[in-house]
FIFI-929510 format. One record per residue (C-alpha): residue number from 0; residue in three letters; x, y, z. Coordinates in pm, 1 decimal. Layout:
N
+------+------+----------+----------+----------+
! resi ! resn !       px !       py !       pz !
+------+------+----------+----------+----------+
!  NUM !  ALA !        X !        Y !        Z !
...
+------+------+----------+----------+----------+
END
This chain:
264
+------+------+----------+----------+----------+
! resi ! resn !       px !       py !       pz !
+------+------+----------+----------+----------+
!    0 !  MET !   4661.2 !    964.6 !     47.8 !
!    1 !  ASP !   4284.2 !   1001.0 !     -7.1 !
!    2 !  GLU !   4339.7 !    992.0 !   -383.7 !
!    3 !  GLU !   4541.0 !    668.3 !   -351.7 !
!    4 !  GLN !   4259.8 !    508.7 !   -144.7 !
!    5 !  GLY !   3994.9 !    633.9 !   -391.5 !
!    6 !  ALA !   4166.3 !    481.0 !   -694.5 !
!    7 !  PRO !   4125.5 !    113.5 !   -590.1 !
!    8 !  ALA !   3763.8 !    184.0 !   -497.2 !
!    9 !  ASP !   3698.5 !    328.2 !   -842.8 !
!   10 !  LYS !   3865.0 !     29.4 !  -1005.2 !
!   11 !  ARG !   3649.6 !   -208.1 !   -800.6 !
!   12 !  GLN !   3337.8 !    -15.3 !   -900.8 !
!   13 !  ASP !   3439.9 !    -24.6 !  -1269.1 !
!   14 !  ALA !   3505.3 !   -399.4 !  -1245.6 !
!   15 !  GLU !   3163.3 !   -459.6 !  -1087.8 !
!   16 !  THR !   2996.3 !   -245.9 !  -1356.0 !
!   17 !  LYS !   3171.5 !   -441.7 !  -1632.6 !
!   18 !  LYS !   3073.0 !   -769.0 !  -1464.8 !
!   19 !  ARG !   2707.7 !   -661.4 !  -1451.9 !
!   20 !  LEU !   2716.5 !   -554.6 !  -1817.7 !
!   21 !  LYS !   2865.3 !   -889.0 !  -1918.8 !
!   22 !  GLN !   2597.2 !  -1073.8 !  -1722.4 !
!   23 !  GLN !   2326.1 !   -866.0 !  -1890.3 !
!   24 !  GLN !   2477.3 !   -933.4 !  -2232.4 !
!   25 !  ARG !   2489.2 !  -1307.4 !  -2162.9 !
!   26 !  ALA !   2127.7 !  -1302.9 !  -2045.9 !
!   27 !  GLN !   2021.6 !  -1113.2 !  -2360.5 !
!   28 !  GLU !   2211.3 !  -1357.2 !  -2583.7 !
!   29 !  LYS !   2046.4 !  -1654.1 !  -2410.3 !
!   30 !  GLN !   1707.4 !  -1492.4 !  -2454.3 !
!   31 !  LYS !   1772.7 !  -1432.6 !  -2825.7 !
!   32 !  LYS !   1888.9 !  -1791.0 !  -2874.6 !
!   33 !  ARG !   1582.8 !  -1919.7 !  -2689.4 !
!   34 !  ALA !   1352.1 !  -1701.6 !  -2900.0 !
!   35 !  LEU !   1524.3 !  -1820.1 !  -3220.5 !
!   36 !  ARG !   1492.3 !  -2183.0 !  -3110.8 !
!   37 !  HIS !   1123.7 !  -2133.1 !  -3034.5 !
!   38 !  GLU !   1073.6 !  -1966.8 !  -3371.7 !
!   39 !  LYS !   1229.8 !  -2265.0 !  -3547.5 !
!   40 !  GLN !   1003.8 !  -2497.3 !  -3349.3 !
!   41 !  ARG !    690.9 !  -2305.3 !  -3451.7 !
!   42 !  ARG !    504.6 !  -2514.1 !  -3706.6 !
!   43 !  LEU !    213.0 !  -2327.6 !  -3852.3 !
!   44 !  LEU !    147.3 !  -2497.0 !  -4182.8 !
!   45 !  PHE !     71.6 !  -2869.0 !  -4204.6 !
!   46 !  PRO !     64.5 !  -3001.5 !  -4564.0 !
!   47 !  ALA !   -240.5 !  -3187.2 !  -4689.3 !
!   48 !  ASP !   -217.7 !  -3561.4 !  -4744.7 !
!   49 !  LYS !   -333.7 !  -3744.7 !  -5058.4 !
!   50 !  LYS !   -694.3 !  -3720.7 !  -4940.2 !
!   51 !  GLY !   -664.1 !  -3344.9 !  -4889.8 !
!   52 !  ARG !   -669.4 !  -3370.5 !  -4510.1 !
!   53 !  HIS !   -434.4 !  -3168.5 !  -4291.4 !
!   54 !  VAL !   -332.7 !  -3413.8 !  -4018.6 !
!   55 !  MET !   -138.5 !  -3330.5 !  -3702.4 !
!   56 !  HIS !     -1.9 !  -3666.2 !  -3590.9 !
!   57 !  LEU !     93.1 !  -3543.1 !  -3243.2 !
!   58 !  MET !   -259.7 !  -3411.1 !  -3194.8 !
!   59 !  ASN !   -402.8 !  -3749.9 !  -3292.4 !
!   60 !  VAL !   -178.8 !  -3919.2 !  -3036.3 !
!   61 !  LEU !   -301.8 !  -3677.2 !  -2769.6 !
!   62 !  ARG !   -659.4 !  -3738.9 !  -2880.9 !
!   63 !  VAL !   -623.6 !  -4112.2 !  -2821.8 !
!   64 !  ILE !   -467.4 !  -4055.9 !  -2479.1 !
!   65 !  PHE !   -688.3 !  -3777.3 !  -2342.9 !
!   66 !  TYR !  -1030.7 !  -3841.4 !  -2499.0 !
!   67 !  PRO !  -1117.7 !  -4123.0 !  -2252.8 !
!   68 !  ILE !   -980.4 !  -3924.3 !  -1957.5 !
!   69 !  HIS !  -1180.1 !  -3618.9 !  -2058.0 !
!   70 !  TRP !  -1502.5 !  -3814.7 !  -2099.0 !
!   71 !  LEU !  -1464.4 !  -3997.9 !  -1766.7 !
!   72 !  LEU !  -1391.3 !  -3683.5 !  -1566.0 !
!   73 !  PHE !  -1617.1 !  -3439.7 !  -1749.4 !
!   74 !  PRO !  -1875.5 !  -3647.1 !  -1941.9 !
!   75 !  PHE !  -2033.7 !  -3464.3 !  -2233.7 !
!   76 !  ARG !  -2272.0 !  -3511.5 !  -2523.3 !
!   77 !  LEU !  -2236.3 !  -3346.2 !  -2861.5 !
!   78 !  HIS !  -2553.6 !  -3234.4 !  -3040.2 !
!   79 !  GLY !  -2608.6 !  -3102.1 !  -3389.9 !
!   80 !  CYS !  -2336.4 !  -3114.3 !  -3654.7 !
!   81 !  LYS !  -2111.3 !  -3369.9 !  -3483.6 !
!   82 !  LYS !  -1882.2 !  -3429.3 !  -3782.8 !
!   83 !  VAL !  -1702.8 !  -3152.7 !  -3969.7 !
!   84 !  GLY !  -1565.5 !  -3218.5 !  -4317.2 !
!   85 !  LYS !  -1215.5 !  -3148.8 !  -4439.9 !
!   86 !  GLY !  -1102.2 !  -2800.5 !  -4531.2 !
!   87 !  ALA !  -1069.9 !  -2463.8 !  -4362.1 !
!   88 !  CYS !  -1316.0 !  -2345.9 !  -4099.0 !
!   89 !  ILE !  -1317.1 !  -2128.7 !  -3787.8 !
!   90 !  TYR !  -1456.8 !  -2277.4 !  -3467.9 !
!   91 !  VAL !  -1608.5 !  -2009.6 !  -3245.4 !
!   92 !  SER !  -1715.4 !  -2106.7 !  -2894.3 !
!   93 !  ASN !  -1786.7 !  -1976.0 !  -2547.5 !
!   94 !  HIS !  -1528.9 !  -2068.3 !  -2286.0 !
!   95 !  TYR !  -1555.3 !  -2209.6 !  -1933.6 !
!   96 !  CYS !  -1248.2 !  -2424.9 !  -1871.4 !
!   97 !  LEU !   -930.5 !  -2572.9 !  -2018.2 !
!   98 !  TRP !  -1116.4 !  -2886.3 !  -2131.2 !
!   99 !  ASP !  -1322.1 !  -2679.0 !  -2377.9 !
!  100 !  VAL !  -1054.0 !  -2732.7 !  -2643.1 !
!  101 !  PHE !  -1167.3 !  -3094.9 !  -2674.6 !
!  102 !  TYR !  -1514.5 !  -3014.7 !  -2808.9 !
!  103 !  PRO !  -1404.8 !  -2892.0 !  -3154.7 !
!  104 !  ALA !  -1136.5 !  -3161.9 !  -3156.8 !
!  105 !  HIS !  -1408.6 !  -3428.6 !  -3129.0 !
!  106 !  THR !  -1569.5 !  -3316.9 !  -3457.7 !
!  107 !  THR !  -1272.7 !  -3401.8 !  -3681.8 !
!  108 !  TRP !   -952.9 !  -3603.3 !  -3709.8 !
!  109 !  GLU !   -786.4 !  -3318.4 !  -3894.9 !
!  110 !  GLY !   -548.0 !  -3086.5 !  -3717.5 !
!  111 !  ILE !   -679.1 !  -2771.8 !  -3549.0 !
!  112 !  HIS !   -477.6 !  -2458.6 !  -3479.7 !
!  113 !  PHE !   -591.6 !  -2326.3 !  -3142.2 !
!  114 !  MET !   -546.5 !  -1963.5 !  -3050.3 !
!  115 !  ALA !   -405.6 !  -1913.2 !  -2700.1 !
!  116 !  LYS !   -232.5 !  -1644.3 !  -2500.7 !
!  117 !  GLU !    125.0 !  -1580.4 !  -2609.6 !
!  118 !  SER !    274.8 !  -1669.2 !  -2269.6 !
!  119 !  ILE !    175.4 !  -2036.6 !  -2317.2 !
!  120 !  LEU !    415.7 !  -2065.0 !  -2611.0 !
!  121 !  ARG !    702.8 !  -1956.5 !  -2386.2 !
!  122 !  ALA !    630.4 !  -2209.7 !  -2109.9 !
!  123 !  PRO !    905.8 !  -2475.8 !  -2069.7 !
!  124 !  VAL !    714.1 !  -2798.2 !  -2145.7 !
!  125 !  LEU !    363.8 !  -2689.0 !  -2241.8 !
!  126 !  GLY !    512.1 !  -2429.2 !  -2475.0 !
!  127 !  TYR !    708.5 !  -2691.6 !  -2667.6 !
!  128 !  VAL !    397.9 !  -2908.2 !  -2714.7 !
!  129 !  ALA !    188.5 !  -2603.5 !  -2811.9 !
!  130 !  ARG !    439.5 !  -2496.3 !  -3074.2 !
!  131 !  ARG !    453.1 !  -2848.9 !  -3219.5 !
!  132 !  LEU !     72.7 !  -2840.7 !  -3244.9 !
!  133 !  GLY !     76.3 !  -2512.3 !  -3433.5 !
!  134 !  VAL !    -89.6 !  -2311.8 !  -3156.1 !
!  135 !  ILE !   -113.6 !  -1944.5 !  -3250.6 !
!  136 !  GLY !    -12.4 !  -1699.9 !  -2977.4 !
!  137 !  ALA !   -234.2 !  -1398.5 !  -2914.8 !
!  138 !  MET !   -179.6 !  -1084.4 !  -2709.6 !
!  139 !  ARG !   -438.8 !  -1009.1 !  -2443.1 !
!  140 !  ASP !   -531.0 !   -675.8 !  -2605.2 !
!  141 !  GLY !   -560.0 !   -829.2 !  -2952.6 !
!  142 !  SER !   -301.3 !   -588.6 !  -3094.6 !
!  143 !  ASP !    -59.8 !   -851.2 !  -3224.7 !
!  144 !  VAL !    -49.6 !   -821.0 !  -3604.5 !
!  145 !  ARG !    141.1 !  -1150.1 !  -3630.2 !
!  146 !  THR !   -154.4 !  -1330.8 !  -3470.4 !
!  147 !  ILE !   -380.7 !  -1210.9 !  -3750.8 !
!  148 !  MET !   -126.0 !  -1290.9 !  -4022.1 !
!  149 !  ASP !    -58.8 !  -1641.1 !  -3883.8 !
!  150 !  SER !   -432.5 !  -1710.4 !  -3857.8 !
!  151 !  MET !   -494.3 !  -1599.5 !  -4215.2 !
!  152 !  LYS !   -200.0 !  -1809.2 !  -4330.8 !
!  153 !  VAL !   -337.0 !  -2136.3 !  -4188.5 !
!  154 !  LEU !   -689.6 !  -2065.1 !  -4313.8 !
!  155 !  LYS !   -568.2 !  -1992.0 !  -4665.6 !
!  156 !  ASN !   -374.9 !  -2319.0 !  -4647.9 !
!  157 !  GLY !   -706.6 !  -2499.9 !  -4598.0 !
!  158 !  GLU !   -658.3 !  -2572.0 !  -4226.0 !
!  159 !  LYS !   -884.2 !  -2533.1 !  -3926.0 !
!  160 !  LEU !   -866.0 !  -2263.3 !  -3658.5 !
!  161 !  SER !  -1034.6 !  -2260.2 !  -3317.5 !
!  162 !  LEU !  -1072.3 !  -1957.1 !  -3096.7 !
!  163 !  PHE !  -1265.0 !  -1835.4 !  -2794.6 !
!  164 !  PRO !  -1377.4 !  -1475.1 !  -2859.9 !
!  165 !  GLU !  -1437.3 !  -1414.8 !  -2488.1 !
!  166 !  GLY !  -1057.7 !  -1411.0 !  -2457.4 !
!  167 !  THR !  -1048.3 !  -1589.7 !  -2122.3 !
!  168 !  ARG !  -1244.2 !  -1842.3 !  -1918.9 !
!  169 !  ASN !  -1583.4 !  -1716.7 !  -1807.9 !
!  170 !  LYS !  -1587.7 !  -1744.1 !  -1428.5 !
!  171 !  VAL !  -1856.1 !  -1477.5 !  -1386.8 !
!  172 !  SER !  -2181.7 !  -1614.0 !  -1523.8 !
!  173 !  ASP !  -2335.6 !  -1940.5 !  -1642.4 !
!  174 !  GLU !  -2589.6 !  -1752.0 !  -1854.9 !
!  175 !  GLU !  -2416.2 !  -1446.0 !  -1999.9 !
!  176 !  PHE !  -2106.2 !  -1466.9 !  -2217.4 !
!  177 !  LEU !  -1817.6 !  -1231.4 !  -2159.9 !
!  178 !  PRO !  -1793.5 !   -952.6 !  -2422.9 !
!  179 !  PHE !  -1660.2 !  -1093.7 !  -2748.6 !
!  180 !  HIS !  -1323.1 !   -959.5 !  -2860.6 !
!  181 !  GLY !  -1291.1 !   -873.0 !  -3228.4 !
!  182 !  GLY !  -1113.9 !  -1100.5 !  -3471.3 !
!  183 !  ALA !  -1330.2 !  -1402.2 !  -3555.3 !
!  184 !  ALA !  -1559.5 !  -1219.5 !  -3797.5 !
!  185 !  MET !  -1272.1 !  -1031.6 !  -3958.1 !
!  186 !  LEU !  -1079.6 !  -1354.4 !  -4026.3 !
!  187 !  ALA !  -1392.6 !  -1522.9 !  -4162.2 !
!  188 !  VAL !  -1467.0 !  -1233.1 !  -4396.6 !
!  189 !  LYS !  -1113.6 !  -1164.1 !  -4517.5 !
!  190 !  THR !  -1041.3 !  -1532.0 !  -4594.1 !
!  191 !  ARG !  -1401.4 !  -1618.8 !  -4688.9 !
!  192 !  THR !  -1392.3 !  -1909.1 !  -4443.8 !
!  193 !  PRO !  -1706.6 !  -2063.3 !  -4290.0 !
!  194 !  VAL !  -1761.3 !  -2031.5 !  -3916.4 !
!  195 !  ILE !  -1868.7 !  -2329.5 !  -3707.7 !
!  196 !  PRO !  -2043.0 !  -2202.2 !  -3392.8 !
!  197 !  ILE !  -2015.2 !  -2419.3 !  -3082.1 !
!  198 !  VAL !  -2206.1 !  -2342.9 !  -2764.7 !
!  199 !  ILE !  -2136.2 !  -2512.3 !  -2432.5 !
!  200 !  CYS !  -2484.1 !  -2513.0 !  -2280.3 !
!  201 !  ASN !  -2386.6 !  -2567.6 !  -1917.3 !
!  202 !  ARG !  -2066.9 !  -2517.9 !  -1722.6 !
!  203 !  PRO !  -1857.4 !  -2838.6 !  -1719.5 !
!  204 !  LYS !  -1843.0 !  -2996.6 !  -1373.0 !
!  205 !  LEU !  -1665.4 !  -3305.7 !  -1247.8 !
!  206 !  PHE !  -1871.7 !  -3621.0 !  -1321.4 !
!  207 !  HIS !  -2167.5 !  -3412.6 !  -1446.3 !
!  208 !  MET !  -2295.8 !  -3430.9 !  -1804.9 !
!  209 !  THR !  -2218.0 !  -3130.5 !  -2023.6 !
!  210 !  HIS !  -2426.7 !  -3062.2 !  -2333.6 !
!  211 !  VAL !  -2250.1 !  -2906.0 !  -2631.3 !
!  212 !  VAL !  -2425.9 !  -2797.4 !  -2950.6 !
!  213 !  VAL !  -2225.3 !  -2779.6 !  -3273.2 !
!  214 !  GLY !  -2385.3 !  -2564.0 !  -3540.1 !
!  215 !  SER !  -2371.9 !  -2606.1 !  -3916.3 !
!  216 !  PRO !  -2107.5 !  -2403.1 !  -4104.7 !
!  217 !  VAL !  -2209.6 !  -2038.5 !  -4144.6 !
!  218 !  GLU !  -2083.5 !  -1810.5 !  -4421.7 !
!  219 !  LEU !  -2069.5 !  -1437.2 !  -4348.5 !
!  220 !  SER !  -2118.9 !  -1384.9 !  -4721.4 !
!  221 !  GLU !  -2315.5 !  -1062.1 !  -4677.7 !
!  222 !  TYR !  -1986.0 !   -896.7 !  -4577.6 !
!  223 !  TYR !  -1770.6 !  -1041.6 !  -4857.3 !
!  224 !  GLY !  -1610.2 !   -798.6 !  -5101.9 !
!  225 !  LYS !  -1686.1 !   -493.4 !  -4886.9 !
!  226 !  LYS !  -1452.0 !   -253.5 !  -4713.3 !
!  227 !  LEU !  -1580.9 !   -280.6 !  -4358.7 !
!  228 !  THR !  -1525.2 !    -40.9 !  -4072.2 !
!  229 !  SER !  -1426.5 !   -154.3 !  -3722.8 !
!  230 !  GLU !  -1787.1 !    -90.5 !  -3614.9 !
!  231 !  GLU !  -1919.2 !   -319.9 !  -3887.5 !
!  232 !  TYR !  -1674.7 !   -593.3 !  -3787.7 !
!  233 !  ALA !  -1790.2 !   -548.7 !  -3426.9 !
!  234 !  GLN !  -2149.8 !   -594.9 !  -3542.9 !
!  235 !  ALA !  -2049.7 !   -915.0 !  -3724.2 !
!  236 !  ASP !  -1886.6 !  -1044.9 !  -3403.8 !
!  237 !  GLU !  -2205.9 !   -961.3 !  -3213.9 !
!  238 !  LYS !  -2394.5 !  -1161.0 !  -3474.9 !
!  239 !  LEU !  -2175.2 !  -1462.3 !  -3395.4 !
!  240 !  ALA !  -2243.2 !  -1419.4 !  -3024.2 !
!  241 !  GLY !  -2615.2 !  -1401.4 !  -3103.9 !
!  242 !  MET !  -2589.8 !  -1732.9 !  -3289.3 !
!  243 !  LEU !  -2449.8 !  -1901.7 !  -2979.0 !
!  244 !  TYR !  -2728.2 !  -1759.5 !  -2760.6 !
!  245 !  ASP !  -2993.4 !  -1871.4 !  -3013.5 !
!  246 !  MET !  -2846.6 !  -2222.9 !  -3040.2 !
!  247 !  ARG !  -2844.3 !  -2262.9 !  -2662.8 !
!  248 !  ALA !  -3199.7 !  -2131.7 !  -2628.8 !
!  249 !  ALA !  -3325.2 !  -2366.8 !  -2902.6 !
!  250 !  PHE !  -3153.4 !  -2664.5 !  -2739.5 !
!  251 !  ARG !  -3302.2 !  -2585.0 !  -2399.2 !
!  252 !  GLU !  -3650.4 !  -2543.5 !  -2544.9 !
!  253 !  GLU !  -3625.0 !  -2875.3 !  -2728.5 !
!  254 !  ARG !  -3497.4 !  -3050.5 !  -2417.2 !
!  255 !  ALA !  -3776.4 !  -2901.7 !  -2202.2 !
!  256 !  ALA !  -4036.8 !  -3012.8 !  -2457.7 !
!  257 !  LYS !  -3903.5 !  -3371.1 !  -2448.4 !
!  258 !  LYS !  -3920.9 !  -3372.4 !  -2066.7 !
!  259 !  ASN !  -4281.3 !  -3252.2 !  -2075.7 !
!  260 !  LYS !  -4374.8 !  -3532.8 !  -2319.0 !
!  261 !  ARG !  -4224.1 !  -3792.3 !  -2086.8 !
!  262 !  LYS !  -4426.4 !  -3658.7 !  -1792.6 !
!  263 !  LYS !  -4744.7 !  -3687.9 !  -1991.1 !
+------+------+----------+----------+----------+
END
């Protein structure tokens, strides 16, 4: 009698197990299809037009829409090399808030591939827009080989790349940058691409003027053609961080000198 009662229970358990397995299989298939769809939507390379410019039309539309909003909410002033010519370059900047992506975008009407955390590319709406803009996903620990390969691909194609070596928004200090993660110097050296340093001199605040200094293109030519160690690449990244500090200090000194002249 006990065996007869146990048999239906076993059958029910087997049926539930099979049901769970089928649900897991369906979920895995959906995930694969979603990943494949996202991969198809990823547009990394944008061909050059007749003038040799790599234009992202969607980015230009967003520029027209959001530039006025950005300036009204977080007014800013660009100093230094305000216009960047066509061709490949790597924008390197400190990072305070989401709006920081607009500063390099204001220097050119060419497309810019921004580097952002990988999870953004998987977001429902923002992810779709990011993929259409050729955003390059990066792992938090910087271990994603595909990130490096994708970045090198767009640079060799003559396109622009923008990244924030701090890796995340700096909510700690208005004076000290977060430690720079490796990558910017390595990409610049391996592809022989000039770096355009950008330093945000003060933390952007609502309805307060932000001063942003754009440096002239810098070639890390002293490292070209050499087999560098990870320590040497780290030193090159520190050199980039030093450039940002020096640019900010020079801007503040110049601004203080102008104020003193006015007082006199």
